[in-house]
N, C-alpha and C positions, 0 to 999 in steps of 0.2 A: 525409510523402508520401502515406501511406494516408489520413490525415485530409483532405488537400487533395482527393484523388480522391473520397472519400466525399462531401465538401461539394459538389463539382462535379456529381456524379451526382444528389445530392438537389436541388440548384438546377435542374438540367436536368429532373428529374421534375416539380418544381413548375411550371416554365415550360410543359411539355407539358400538364399538368393544367389550367393556366390557359387555354391556348389552346383546349382542349376545352370548357371552360365558356363561353368567349366565343363560340365557334361555335354551341354549343347554344342559348345565349341569343339570338344573332342569328337562328337558325333558328326558335326559338319566337316571336320578335317578328314574323317574316315570316308565320308561320301565324296568329298572333293578328290581324294586320292583315287577312289574307284572311277570317278569321272575322267580324271587325267589318264588313268590306265586304259580306259575305253577309247579315248581319243588317240593315244599312242598305238593301240591295237588297230584302230580304224586306218590310220596312215600306213602302218607297216603292212597291213593286209592289202591295201590298195597298191602300195609299192610292189608287193609280191604278185599282184594280179591274181589273188586267190579268191575266186568268185564264191566257192563253197563256204569258206570261212567268213567272207563278208556277209553272206546270207544269215549268219548267226549274230552279227554285230548290229545290223540295221533293224530298226523298228519296221513292222509290216507296212506302215504308212510313210516310210521314208521318201524324201525328195531332196534333190539338190537344186538350188535356185541360183542362177547366175544372171546378174543384171549387167547388160551392155558388155558382154564378154568379148574381148579382143576387137573392140570397135563396133560391135553390133549396137543397134538402136533399140533392141527389145530385151525383155527378160525371158530367159529360157528356163524351163522346169523339166528336170529329168526324174522320171519315176524310179522307184526301187528296182523293178524288173529290168528296165532299160539300163540302169546303172550297173547292175550285176552282169547283164549281158555284155556291156561294153568292157568290163573287166575280163570276162571270159574270152572275148574276141581280141583282147590286148589293145583296145583303142584308147584306154586310159590306164594310168598307173605305170609301173615299170621303172620308176625312178627310185632313188634312195634319198628321202627327205628327212631333214631334222625337224623336230617338233618343239615349239616353245608355247606353252599354255600361258597366256598373259593374265587371264582372269577367269574365275568360275563363280557363278551365282546359283545357289540352290534354294528352291522354294518347295518344300515337301517332296513330292515325287517328280518334280520338274526341275530342269536346270538348263543354263546356257553357259557357253564358254567362248572366249575370244582366243584365237590361237594363230600362230604363224607356222606354216609348213614350207620349209625352204629346200628346194631341190636344185638340181644342176641347171635346168632350163626355165623353171617356173617358180614363182614365189606366191603362195596363197596366204592371204590374210582373211580369216574366216570366222564366222559365228557358227557354232555348233549348238543345236538345240537337242536336248536329251530328255527321255522319260524313263523312269524306273518301272520295270514291269512287275507283275504280281509276285515274281520270285526274287525281287530285290536286285535284278540285273539292269544296269543302265544300258539303254539302246539309243542309237542315234536316230532322231526323227527328221531333222533337217540339217543340211550342210549349206551354208550361205556364204560362198567364197567370193572374194575379189581377187582376181588372178592377174599377175603381171609377168610378162616375158622378161627374161634376163639376157643381158648382153646383146 
């Protein structure tokens, strides 16, 4: 009788643990989907050079960090305000890029993704760091691209 009770308890605990894993996985999948949608929106908005919409996507502390861009020997950091102004001035964006999200890692309200943005003249392999705000909306905090010219 004790063995039966012990087996039943053990099976019940496994079932509860399994349900916990399933719900966590489902929740993670929902967050990953939201993150991928945010990245798609980020690229589409940059491609459209829509500075006003970009203002809604980027975290207030956003920066874009480019290391040794196009043969430079330094790392350049572009602030949120400068990035948005460059969109407004049509100095960046304007292409139609495809987006392939290669991986997403979520840790609570923080996440990062590796993605490829492939355009007609440039190919970006980038790490995107995101933070979920108090309203549950994922905002892009840092874009850390490696950019190569095509053709």
